[in-house]
ChimeraX commands (.cxc) that place a marker at each C-alpha (Angstrom):
marker #1 position 11.63,-13.82,25.39 radius 0.5
marker #1 position 13.00,-10.53,24.08 radius 0.5
marker #1 position 14.86,-12.38,21.33 radius 0.5
marker #1 position 11.57,-13.84,20.11 radius 0.5
marker #1 position 10.02,-10.38,20.04 radius 0.5
marker #1 position 13.01,-9.01,18.12 radius 0.5
marker #1 position 12.76,-11.84,15.58 radius 0.5
marker #1 position 9.01,-11.22,15.26 radius 0.5
marker #1 position 9.70,-7.51,14.68 radius 0.5
marker #1 position 12.24,-8.31,11.95 radius 0.5
marker #1 position 9.85,-10.73,10.25 radius 0.5
marker #1 position 7.06,-8.15,10.45 radius 0.5
marker #1 position 9.36,-5.56,8.91 radius 0.5
marker #1 position 10.32,-7.79,5.98 radius 0.5
marker #1 position 6.72,-8.77,5.29 radius 0.5
marker #1 position 5.70,-5.11,5.59 radius 0.5
marker #1 position 8.23,-4.17,2.89 radius 0.5
marker #1 position 6.77,-6.84,0.62 radius 0.5
marker #1 position 3.19,-5.70,1.29 radius 0.5
marker #1 position 4.05,-2.02,0.74 radius 0.5
marker #1 position 5.84,-2.78,-2.53 radius 0.5
marker #1 position 2.85,-4.87,-3.69 radius 0.5
marker #1 position 0.49,-2.01,-2.75 radius 0.5
marker #1 position 2.63,0.49,-4.66 radius 0.5
marker #1 position 2.70,-1.72,-7.76 radius 0.5
marker #1 position -1.07,-2.20,-7.67 radius 0.5
marker #1 position -1.64,1.54,-7.20 radius 0.5
marker #1 position 0.66,2.39,-10.11 radius 0.5
marker #1 position -1.26,-0.10,-12.24 radius 0.5
marker #1 position -4.55,1.50,-11.23 radius 0.5
marker #1 position -3.20,4.97,-11.97 radius 0.5
marker #1 position -2.18,3.84,-15.45 radius 0.5
marker #1 position -5.64,2.37,-16.10 radius 0.5
marker #1 position -7.53,5.40,-14.78 radius 0.5
marker #1 position -5.24,7.83,-16.61 radius 0.5
marker #1 position -5.80,6.02,-19.90 radius 0.5
marker #1 position -9.56,5.98,-19.28 radius 0.5
marker #1 position -9.59,9.65,-18.34 radius 0.5
marker #1 position -7.73,10.61,-21.51 radius 0.5
marker #1 position -10.46,8.83,-23.53 radius 0.5
marker #1 position -13.58,9.73,-21.56 radius 0.5
marker #1 position -12.76,12.89,-19.53 radius 0.5
marker #1 position -15.33,11.86,-16.89 radius 0.5
marker #1 position -15.36,13.48,-13.45 radius 0.5
marker #1 position -15.77,10.06,-11.82 radius 0.5
marker #1 position -12.62,8.76,-13.48 radius 0.5
marker #1 position -10.74,11.89,-12.44 radius 0.5
marker #1 position -11.96,11.33,-8.89 radius 0.5
marker #1 position -10.74,7.73,-8.95 radius 0.5
marker #1 position -7.40,8.88,-10.32 radius 0.5
marker #1 position -7.06,11.45,-7.54 radius 0.5
marker #1 position -8.09,8.94,-4.87 radius 0.5
marker #1 position -5.60,6.32,-6.03 radius 0.5
marker #1 position -2.86,8.96,-6.29 radius 0.5
marker #1 position -3.39,9.90,-2.64 radius 0.5
marker #1 position -3.23,6.24,-1.66 radius 0.5
marker #1 position 0.05,5.98,-3.56 radius 0.5
marker #1 position 1.47,9.00,-1.73 radius 0.5
marker #1 position 0.40,7.42,1.58 radius 0.5
marker #1 position 2.16,4.17,0.71 radius 0.5
marker #1 position 5.31,6.03,-0.36 radius 0.5
marker #1 position 5.38,7.87,2.98 radius 0.5
marker #1 position 4.87,4.55,4.73 radius 0.5
marker #1 position 7.78,3.04,2.80 radius 0.5
marker #1 position 10.02,5.98,3.69 radius 0.5
marker #1 position 8.99,5.50,7.31 radius 0.5
marker #1 position 9.95,1.84,7.18 radius 0.5
marker #1 position 13.33,2.65,5.70 radius 0.5
marker #1 position 14.27,5.85,7.55 radius 0.5
marker #1 position 12.58,5.51,10.89 radius 0.5
marker #1 position 12.50,1.73,11.18 radius 0.5
marker #1 position 9.18,2.01,12.98 radius 0.5
marker #1 position 8.49,-1.70,13.04 radius 0.5
marker #1 position 11.20,-2.48,15.54 radius 0.5
marker #1 position 8.53,-2.00,18.20 radius 0.5
marker #1 position 6.09,-4.89,17.93 radius 0.5
marker #1 position 3.33,-2.87,19.61 radius 0.5
marker #1 position 3.42,-0.21,16.88 radius 0.5
marker #1 position 4.09,-2.53,13.97 radius 0.5
marker #1 position 1.39,-5.11,14.53 radius 0.5
marker #1 position -1.76,-3.04,14.00 radius 0.5
marker #1 position -0.26,-1.01,11.17 radius 0.5
marker #1 position 0.99,-4.20,9.51 radius 0.5
marker #1 position -2.48,-5.75,9.54 radius 0.5
marker #1 position -4.03,-2.55,8.17 radius 0.5
marker #1 position -1.56,-2.66,5.30 radius 0.5
marker #1 position -2.42,-6.31,4.60 radius 0.5
marker #1 position -6.12,-5.40,4.56 radius 0.5
marker #1 position -5.33,-2.55,2.16 radius 0.5
marker #1 position -3.46,-5.00,-0.06 radius 0.5
marker #1 position -6.48,-7.31,-0.19 radius 0.5
marker #1 position -8.77,-4.36,-0.98 radius 0.5
marker #1 position -6.42,-3.15,-3.73 radius 0.5
marker #1 position -6.26,-6.62,-5.29 radius 0.5
marker #1 position -10.07,-6.72,-5.42 radius 0.5
marker #1 position -10.20,-3.15,-6.78 radius 0.5
marker #1 position -7.54,-3.89,-9.41 radius 0.5
marker #1 position -9.23,-7.11,-10.56 radius 0.5
marker #1 position -12.60,-5.35,-10.77 radius 0.5
marker #1 position -11.10,-2.44,-12.71 radius 0.5
marker #1 position -9.34,-4.74,-15.18 radius 0.5
marker #1 position -12.60,-6.49,-16.12 radius 0.5
marker link #1:1,2 radius 0.2
marker link #1:2,3 radius 0.2
marker link #1:3,4 radius 0.2
marker link #1:4,5 radius 0.2
marker link #1:5,6 radius 0.2
marker link #1:6,7 radius 0.2
marker link #1:7,8 radius 0.2
marker link #1:8,9 radius 0.2
marker link #1:9,10 radius 0.2
marker link #1:10,11 radius 0.2
marker link #1:11,12 radius 0.2
marker link #1:12,13 radius 0.2
marker link #1:13,14 radius 0.2
marker link #1:14,15 radius 0.2
marker link #1:15,16 radius 0.2
marker link #1:16,17 radius 0.2
marker link #1:17,18 radius 0.2
marker link #1:18,19 radius 0.2
marker link #1:19,20 radius 0.2
marker link #1:20,21 radius 0.2
marker link #1:21,22 radius 0.2
marker link #1:22,23 radius 0.2
marker link #1:23,24 radius 0.2
marker link #1:24,25 radius 0.2
marker link #1:25,26 radius 0.2
marker link #1:26,27 radius 0.2
marker link #1:27,28 radius 0.2
marker link #1:28,29 radius 0.2
marker link #1:29,30 radius 0.2
marker link #1:30,31 radius 0.2
marker link #1:31,32 radius 0.2
marker link #1:32,33 radius 0.2
marker link #1:33,34 radius 0.2
marker link #1:34,35 radius 0.2
marker link #1:35,36 radius 0.2
marker link #1:36,37 radius 0.2
marker link #1:37,38 radius 0.2
marker link #1:38,39 radius 0.2
marker link #1:39,40 radius 0.2
marker link #1:40,41 radius 0.2
marker link #1:41,42 radius 0.2
marker link #1:42,43 radius 0.2
marker link #1:43,44 radius 0.2
marker link #1:44,45 radius 0.2
marker link #1:45,46 radius 0.2
marker link #1:46,47 radius 0.2
marker link #1:47,48 radius 0.2
marker link #1:48,49 radius 0.2
marker link #1:49,50 radius 0.2
marker link #1:50,51 radius 0.2
marker link #1:51,52 radius 0.2
marker link #1:52,53 radius 0.2
marker link #1:53,54 radius 0.2
marker link #1:54,55 radius 0.2
marker link #1:55,56 radius 0.2
marker link #1:56,57 radius 0.2
marker link #1:57,58 radius 0.2
marker link #1:58,59 radius 0.2
marker link #1:59,60 radius 0.2
marker link #1:60,61 radius 0.2
marker link #1:61,62 radius 0.2
marker link #1:62,63 radius 0.2
marker link #1:63,64 radius 0.2
marker link #1:64,65 radius 0.2
marker link #1:65,66 radius 0.2
marker link #1:66,67 radius 0.2
marker link #1:67,68 radius 0.2
marker link #1:68,69 radius 0.2
marker link #1:69,70 radius 0.2
marker link #1:70,71 radius 0.2
marker link #1:71,72 radius 0.2
marker link #1:72,73 radius 0.2
marker link #1:73,74 radius 0.2
marker link #1:74,75 radius 0.2
marker link #1:75,76 radius 0.2
marker link #1:76,77 radius 0.2
marker link #1:77,78 radius 0.2
marker link #1:78,79 radius 0.2
marker link #1:79,80 radius 0.2
marker link #1:80,81 radius 0.2
marker link #1:81,82 radius 0.2
marker link #1:82,83 radius 0.2
marker link #1:83,84 radius 0.2
marker link #1:84,85 radius 0.2
marker link #1:85,86 radius 0.2
marker link #1:86,87 radius 0.2
marker link #1:87,88 radius 0.2
marker link #1:88,89 radius 0.2
marker link #1:89,90 radius 0.2
marker link #1:90,91 radius 0.2
marker link #1:91,92 radius 0.2
marker link #1:92,93 radius 0.2
marker link #1:93,94 radius 0.2
marker link #1:94,95 radius 0.2
marker link #1:95,96 radius 0.2
marker link #1:96,97 radius 0.2
marker link #1:97,98 radius 0.2
marker link #1:98,99 radius 0.2
marker link #1:99,100 radius 0.2
marker link #1:100,101 radius 0.2
marker link #1:101,102 radius 0.2
view
C-alpha cells in the first residue's frame, strides 16, 4: 500500500510541475499584454491588473522553488489539496488569458 502512495506522490509531483509551468507561462503572457496596454493607455485599472498578475507570478515562482528544493509533494496529504488548488488556478488563468486576448 505504501508503494501505491509513493507512486501517487511522484505522479502528483510531475503533474504539479507541468501545471506550475503552464501557470507561469500564462502569467508571463498576461504581464506582456497588460504592460503593452499600460504603455498605451496609462490607466490605473491596467496598472492594477499588471500588479495583480505580477504577484500571482511571484507566488507561482515560490511554489516552483518549493517543489524543487523542498520536494513538498512527497507527502500525499500535503500535495493533494495544493495540487487541486493549482489546477483550479490554471483553469482560471486560461479563462482570464482567453478573455484578455479577445
